N, C-alpha and C positions, 0 to 999 in steps of 0.2 A: 379445699379451704385451708390455706396456709396461714399460720400465725407463728410467732416465735415459740409459744408454748407447744403448739402442735408439732413444730419441727423437732423440739426437744423430745416430746413424747414418741414421735415416729422413730427417732434414732434409738431411744431407749427400748422401744418395742422390738425393732429389728435386731438389736443386740441381745435380747433375751434369748433368741434362738441360738445365737453363737455362744452365749454363756452356757446354755444347757448342753450344747455339743462339747464344749471344753470340759465341763464337769464329767460328762460320760467318758470322754477320752482319758481324763485323769483316773477315773475308777478302773477303766480297762487296763491302762498302763500299770497302775499300782498292783493289780491282781495277776497280770500276766508276767510282769518283770519288776517285782517289788524292789529288788536290789538296785537296778538301774534307775528307777524312779527317784529313790532317795539320794543315791550318789550324784545324780545329775543336779538336783536342786541344792545340794550341799556343796557344790563346786564353788570355790572362793574366787571372787573377782576383786581386784584391788586397783584403785586409782591413786596415783602418787604424784606429788610435785615436790621434788627434793626429799627432805626428811618427813614432810607432812603427807598425809593421805588418808584414804578411807578403804577399809577392807571388810567386805560383807560377802556372805554366800548369795547365790542367785535368788533364792527364795526371799531373803532379806532385801535385796535390791528391788524385787517386785513389790513386796509388802510395804516397805518404808519409802521406796523411791518412786516407782511408777504410779503407785496408788495415790501419791500426792497430787498428781495431775487429775485423777478421778475426782478427788475432793475439791480441787480447784474448779472443775466444771460444775459440780453441785453448788459451790458457793456462787459462781457466776449466775446460775439460773435462779437461785434464791434472791440475789441482788436484783436481777431483772424483774422478778415478780414484785419485789418490794418497791422498785422505782417506777415500773410501767404496767405491771399486771394487776391481778386481783388485790394484792396486798398494799397497793398505793393508797387505798382507803384504810387508814391505819387501824380502825376499830375491827377490821376483818382479820387482823393478825392474832388477836387474843385467843379466839376459839381454837384454831389449829395448833397454836402454841400450847394451850392447856391440854388438848387432846394428845399432842405429841409427847408431852411430859408424862401424863398419866398412862399413855400407851407404852411407856417404858417402866414406870414405877410398878404397875400391877404385875407384869411378867417377871420382874426382878423379885418381887415379894413372893410369887409363886415358886420361883427357882430356890429361893432361900428356905421357904417352908419345906419343900421336898427334900432339900439337902441338909436340913438342920441335924446336927449330931454326926454327920458323916465326914466332916473335915474338908469338904470341897466347896465351901462357901465362897472362896476367892474367885470362883469362875462365874459369878453372878452376871458379869457383863456380856456373856455369850447369849443371854436370853432377852436382849432389850432392843436391838436395832433392826429396822426394816430394811430390806434390800430394794433400793430404788429401781434398778433395772428389771428385776424379776416382778416386782409389784406392778409397775407400769406396763410390762409385757402381759401380765394377766388381765389388766384392765382392757387392753386392746383385744385380747382373746374373747372377752365377754361382749365387746362391741357395743351395739345399740341397747343392750340390756341395762346399761348403766349410763347416767347422764354425764355430759362433758365436763361440767363444773366439779364432779367428784375428783377428776384427775388433778385439778389445781389443789383441792383440799388435801388429797393424799400426798401429792408432791411436797406440800408445805409441811405436813406431818413427817414425811421422810427426811426433809432437810433439818427439822428440829432433832429428829433421831440422830442423824449424822453428826450434827453439831455437838449434842450432848455426849454421843459416843466418843468423839474425838477428845472431848474434855476428860471423859472417864479413862481413855487410853493414856492421856498425858499425865493424869494424877495417880490412877490406881494401877496401871500396868506398865509404867516406865521403870527403868532400872534406877540405880542410885543416881541421885542428881549431882552433877558437877556445877557448882554455883558460878564460877567464872564464865563458863561456856553459856550458861543460862542468862546471865547478865549481858553477855555479848549479844545473844539472840534478841533480848528485850531492846537493847540499844539499836540494833538493825531495824527492828520493828518500828521504833520511834522515828528513825530516818525515813522509813517508807511513809509513815503518816505525815511527816513534815513535807516530803516531796509531793504527796497527794494534795495537801492543803495549799501548797504553793502553785498548784495547777500544772506540774510537770507532766508532759504527755509522751515521754520517750520510753517506748516499751522495753528497749534493751537495758535501760537503767534499772527498771523494776525487775526484769528477769535476773540480772546480776545480783540485786539485793535479795530476791527470793531464794536464789541458790545459796547465798551466804547465810540467810536465816535457816535454811534447811540443814546446812552443815553444822551451824552453831547448836541447833536443837538436837541433832544426832549426837554431837559430842557431849551435850549436857546430860543425856540419858532420857530426855523427853522424846516420845515418838514423833518424828518430824513430819508426819502426814498432816498435822495441824496447820502447817505452812500453807498447804493448798487451799483449805477452806478459808483461812484468814485473807489470803490474796484475792480469792474469788469475791468474798463479801466486800472488799475494799474497791472493787472495780465498778465504776459508774455505768448505769444504763440510762439512755434517754432517746426519745424519738428524734428523727431527723427534722430539723426546723425548716420552714420555708426560706428563712434568711440564708441558712447554710446551703440549701439546695440551689438558691438563686446565685450565690457566690460560686458554686461549683459549675453552674451553667456559664457564667461569665468566664471562668478559667478555661472551660472547654472551648468557648468561642475564640479566646486568645490563642489557644494551642492550635485550633483549626486554621487560623490565619498564619501563625508562625510555629510550625511543628519543630521546636528546638528541644534539646535535652533538658535545658533549664526549666522551660515551661512544662515539659512532661513531668518533671519531679514536683513542680509547684502544683500541677493538676492532681497528681496522685495524693499529695499531702492534703489538698482541699477536699478531695473525695473522702479520704480517711477521716477527716475532721467531721464531716457530716454524719458519719455512722459512729455510734458509741463504741468505745473499746470493749465493752462487755459483749456486744453482739459480734464484733469481729473476732474476739478471742474464742467465743463459743463455736463459731463456724470452723475455726482452725482445729481446736482441741477435742470438741465433743465426739466426732466420729472416731478419733484415735482411742479415746478412753473407752468408749462403749464397745467398739468392735475389736480392739486389740488388748488394751491394758486390763480391763475387767475379766475378759475370758482367759488371759494369761495368768491373772491372779487365781482364778478357779483351777486352771491346769496345775499350778504350783501348790495348791493347798487342799484340793478336794480329794486327793488320792487316798483311799482307805483300802486296806487289805481285808477282804471279807473271808470269814471262816465260820463254821458252825459254832465253834466255841466263842468266837468274838461277838457274833450276833446274840448269842444267849446271854453273854455278859452285859451287852448293851441294853437288852430288854429288861434286865434287872438292875440297871445302873441308875442311881438317883440323878446323875448328871444328865443322862439321855432323857429320862422322864421329866426332869425339871425344865430342860430346854423345850421339849415338845409341848408340855402343858403351858409353859410361859408364853410361847408364840401362838398356839392354836386357841387357847382359852384366854390367856391374859391380855393379848393385844386387842381382840374385839371388845372384851369387857372394859378394859381401860379406856379405849377411844370412845365407844358408844356411851359408856357410863358417865364419863367426864363431860361429854358433849350434852347429854341429857341434863345433868346437874347444873352445868353452866347456863344452859338456856333457861332452866327453871329459876335459878337464883338471880339471873339478870332480867327476869320478867319478859323474856323474848327479845330484849335488845341485842343480845348475842345469840345468833342462831346459825346453824350450818347452812351453806349455800345450796344444799340438796335435801331430799327427804330422809326420814329415819331409816327406811329400808336401805337406801343407798349408803348411809353412814354405817349401817351394820355390815353391808357387803364390803365397804372400804376397810372397816376394822379387821374383817377376816383376811382381806388381801394383805393388810399390813403385817399379818402373821407370817409372811414369807420373809424370813431372815436368812441371809446367805453371806453376802460379801463382808460386811462389817463384823458379823457374827463369827465368821471363820477367822477374820483378822484377830479379833479378841481371843478366840479359842487358842490360836497359836501362841499367844502371849501368856494365857492363863494356865494352859495344860501342857503336858508332854507325855509321850509314851502311850500306854493303853487308855488313859483318861482322855487324851486328845482324840483318839479314834472313837471313843464313846460319844464325845461332844460332836464330832463330825456326823456320826450316825443320827444323833438327835436333830442336828441342823437340817440334814437332808430329809428326814422323816417329817419335820415340821413343814417343809416346802410342800410335800405331797398332801399332808393333812389339811393345811390351810387352803390349798387349792380346792380340795373336796368340799370343805365347809363353805367357801365362797360360791361354788357351783350350786350347792343346796339352797343357799339364801336367794340367789338369783332365780332359781326355779320356783321357789315359793312366791316370790314377788310376781313372776310371770303368770302364776295361776290366779292372782287377784283380779277382781273386776277392773275395767279400764280406768275409771275415775280414782279408785283406791290405789291402783298401780301407779298412776301418774303422781298422785300425792306422795306415795311412798318413795318415788324416785326423785321428784323435783322439789317437794316441800312447798312452803309458802313464803320463803324469805324474799326480800326485795333484791332484784338483780342490780349490780353496780351500773351506774349511769355514766356513759362516756360523753354524751352530747351535752355540751355546756349550756346552750340556749335551747330550752324546751320548745316544742312546736306551739305556735300561737295561731289558731285558725283565723283570727282577725287580721293577722299580718302575713303569714306564710301563704305561699301558693300551694293549694292542696287539691289532689285528685283522689276521688273515692269518697266513701261515706265518712262524715266528720266524726262519728262516734265509733269507728272501727276498733277492733281489738288490737290490731297491729298497725304500727306506723313505720313506714320506710322513708328515711331521709337520705337524699343523695346530694353530696357536694359535687358540683360538676362545672365543666368548662365547655362552652359551645364549640370550641375549635379542637378539643381533645378527641382524638380518634377512638380512644377507649370508651369515652362517654357515649359516642355514637354506636359502638358495638353493644354497650350495655342497654341502650334504649329499647330494642325489641324484647330483651329479657324482662325489663320492667313492664312493658305492655302485656306480656304473657302472664306475669305475676298478677297484675291487676285484673286480668280477665278470669282469674281462678275462682276462689271461694267467695269473693265479694265482701270480705271483712278486712280489707287492707286499704289504708289511705297512704298516699305517696306525696312527698314534699321535695321540691327541688330548691336547693340553695346555691348561690353563685360562688365560685372560686376560680376566677379567671387567672390562669398562670401567665402573666404578662411577659415573663422572661423568655418563654418558649413559644407562646401563642400571641402574636402581635394584634390579632383582631378580636380576641376573646372578651376584652373589657367593653369594646363597642357593641359587640353582639349581646352581652349581658344587659347593657343599658337599653338596647333596642327592645329586648323582651319586656323590660320594665316600662318602657314608653308605650308599647302595645297594651300592657297590663292596665295602664291608666285609662284605656278605652275598653276594658273588659275582654281583651283578646290575648291574654298572656299565654295560655296553653297552645293556641293556634300558632302564635309566633314561635314559641318554644319548639314545637314539633318541626316547623319549617327550618329553623336554624340548625337543628340536629340532622335534618335530612340533606342540608346543603353546607356541610362544614368547610368545604373548599372555597366558598363564595360568600365572604362576610364583610366585604367592603361597604362603604356607605350607600353607593348606588344599588348594591344588592339588597341592602336592608330596606331601602325605600320601595323597591319592587315587591318585597315580601309583605310590606305594610299594605300595599294595594291588593295583594292576593288575599290577605286575611280580612279585608273589608273595613279597615279603620280609616278615619279622616287623615289622608296623607299629609296635608299641610300642618295639621296639629302634631302629627307624629314627628315630622321633620323638626318643627320648632322645639318639641320636647327633647328630641335626640340631640340637637345641636346645643341646647341649654343644659344638657346632662341632667335631666330631671330624675333619672333613675340611679345616679352615681352614689347618692347617700345610701340607698337601699342595698346596692351591691357591696358597698364598703362595710355595712353592717353584717352582711353574710360572711364576708372575708374575716371580719373580726371574730365572729362566732366560730368559724373554722379554726382560726389560731387558738382560741380558748379550748377547743375540743381536740387539739393536737393533730389537726388535719394538714397534711403538706402536699398531697397529690390528689389527682382525680382519676377516675371516680372513686369516691369514698362513701360507703353506705353505713347507716345506723339503723338497726332494727329494734324498735321500742327503746330507743335511747342507748343501746349497746352497740359498739362499733363492730361491724362485720369485716373480719379480716379475710383476705384471700380472694378466691375466684368469685366473679359476679355472673357465672353461668346460671341457667335457670334451676339446675338441680341444687346448687349450693345455696342460692337465695331462698329457694323453697324450703330447704331443711332449716335454715335460720328462722324463717317465718313460722314454720311448723312448731319449732321449739318455743318461740316467743308467744305464739297463740296458746299453747298448752299452759305455759306458766301464767300468762295473763288470765286465762280462764280460772285457774286455781286461786289466784289472788282475789279475783272478783267474788 
């Protein structure tokens, strides 16, 4: 079951293992050869152009340079969720935003309370930010114990964390500010915004402007990693429209007839236009940041030289204790507490997309702070204090993982109904289907009052729709509480007989034989010319003369057009596309995937009833 969010989560999950391996490698390296570890990462690398240039050690190049790309990908995913995902329904932004903020405020307050009077208050930023890769990796490890929608909630909270943390880095942990360079950076940002408003789509131009902004912020004394998040949040995400796909089909046909270099370039540009820049950039950079840059960051920063004296000092250090308590206690209290209060004060209008047990588990998972926490620790501390902070960060990862395991085990011991309520909650799921099912109008198979409704937008000439048909039949033969609706979406640019076949099904429907004709059309997708359709009408037993009159008069054309309009409103551009209880089903349409989607919809619907 592939979706953009699932692809993002799958990459983050896989990278968590690489990140853990890099952390262990850093610890081994630092303890086996401490001198070489530090000397390597303190090696200076300079890039110069004439008299101007940048000179940083390797650790700074990783922390301030490569990590900019990590935050760029985080910004891309946040923008995609805002434009196309759960957060496109704007009221859903408020709750994870509040949870994210309080999930940072409470840990910081705990750190400040523990460190009051010890003079280490300036390190408060180390106890505030969730590590996206580790947190999502832990979610994957718990698998089916936690609902899928929790991942979106935690991802949004993590993005809020990252955004606020970068602001903290820029304001509280940057060096002395060079005003001219900062003004230059703001000017470059204004140029980027103007180019975006003008509709400029040249990636190379934006890349050059982003590099210039990064250099300006570096020279100004503001940590330049904020460049990545800003550029990611400014990158549009949108689904491929049928119009764009039809233009791409036309360009391909031209290239098929005349395979010239000029048409090849035009075709590539047309294909690129159909896919949003957000998705194209994520595909390019996300694997690099997850599997290379973040593990490299851990390798450069996680090295701690362990000794009995050092561990003893860390165990009694307010810095270590403040970080551990901030993450392990403060994160779940801040996230769960603020979510409960927001739901209560809004009288249920704002409620989490999952149950309270899942929110508690998610709050515990958010207590895994590593990447940004280490980044801030390297800015806030040095020497023994930095080592104590690193011990606290690593200990918090272990403790937060243990607390999450305990919560999920307690939920698993609950009775089934209570467990489902604790995991799924009773909030309404976001509805992707623009035109709800009308049993007086739509063609429906199965009980009209079923708990689960599966809607398919299909094309009778589409081979994938033909492959999906046996899956639908098996699904309907299951529990008996599913109703199935077929809506027409003939892809006329690639399937020349699809429109006529759809109108033939409607013409048969006028005589009460819609489903019989539907089944025959999908069984004979290679024979959909008018004489074939007339033969099928005879087979299903309708009045052949009336059927032919209705077909030639295009009596079903309006109905087909209405289905196409509803597909456009629902963002459907290809076939087959399924909706389960109004929510779009992304990815595979094999029986296992659809059964899983139906099972989840059935459980949620039963709780809401």
